[in-house]
Residue, then its C-alpha position, 0 to 999 in steps of 0.5 A: m500500500s502506498e504512503e498516500t493510501t488513507i483509511a476510513a475513520a474508526g467506527t465507520v465501514d467503507i463500502a465500495v459498490l461496483d455496478d453498471d446500474l445507476d439506479f441500483r448504485n443510487y439506491i445502495e448509496d442512499l440506503l447505507g448512507d442513512e445507516g450512519s455507520f457506513t461510508v459509500r463510494t459507487f463505481a460504474q467501471p472496474q478501472d474507476l474502482f481500482a484507481s480509487a482503491e489505490t488511494q483508499v482500500p475499501d473495507i467491503v466491495l459489493l460487486d455486480m457479476k454482470m458488467g458488459t465486457i469485463s466479467g465479475e471473475e476478472v474483477i475479483e481476480h484483480l482485486l484479490t491479487r492486489w489486496p488478498e485480504l479484501c472482503i468481496i460480496i457478490i451481488t447479481g440478478y442472475p443467480s444460479l447454484e453453479s455460478m454461486r459455487a464458482t464465485f465462492k471458489l474465488r474466495v469471495f465472502d458471500y453472495l446476494a441475489k437481486p432482489f434482496s431485502l434490507a434485512q438480508l443486506r444488513q445481515t450479510l454486512a454484519n457478518a462481514i464486519e464481524q469476521f473481518s473486524l471492520g469498523k475498529a480503531p486502527q491499532d485493533r485492526l492492525r493486530e487482528r489483520l496481522g494475526h490473521r495473516i500469520k495464522l494463514l501462513r501457518v495453516e498453509r504449511s500445515w504447521s501446528l502452533k508448536d511447529l511455529a513455536a519451534a521454528t521461531k523460538l517463541s512460546v506457543s502462548q505468544i504465537s497464539s496471542i499474536e494470531r488471535g490479535a490480542n497482542l502485536p508481535s515485537i520487532e524481534s518476534l516479527l522478524a523470527i516469524c518472517h524468517a520461519f516463513h521465509r518472507k520479508p517483513s515488508e511482504i507480510l505487512s503489505s499483504i494485510d493492506f493496512 
């Protein structure tokens, strides 16, 4: 993430909406804007979303899967390649079991079929906010995102907490508290963890999009 990148104010959740339907964009912007706990940015073209995200990474992307010449799958691939921890919720007027399975394989968070109720949208957003620890103070989000990333790296290698403890010379309780987001690792602990995963600290930190 560049030095110019900003973050949403603590306590608010920044939502980006990508949909080629102007009426739907306006509807979502008005609906969520009235909720008071969201900031909403809407986009008709993927490139506009990508450019805006380079300045401020959204907490959640509401993504239409049917947008002319550029497919939703291409947009998802671009977003998750650039921002692997991004929360994406698919919105489409053409739902099918096959397409739903395909999009979930692309690591999206959830799937909403148009027309959906306000209650369905609120519940889906509430689930995303809870799972991704959104709307929290920056220091809380940093602890939780870094801990989650370290846990993913450990799980990718099929390591237990004991395995990572042995590789880093840290205690199991230290690693557990870091992964749970209860504590930030010290510089020494972070370097030991990075060395165990054969990653640079900058690589791990940039991957959490903080």
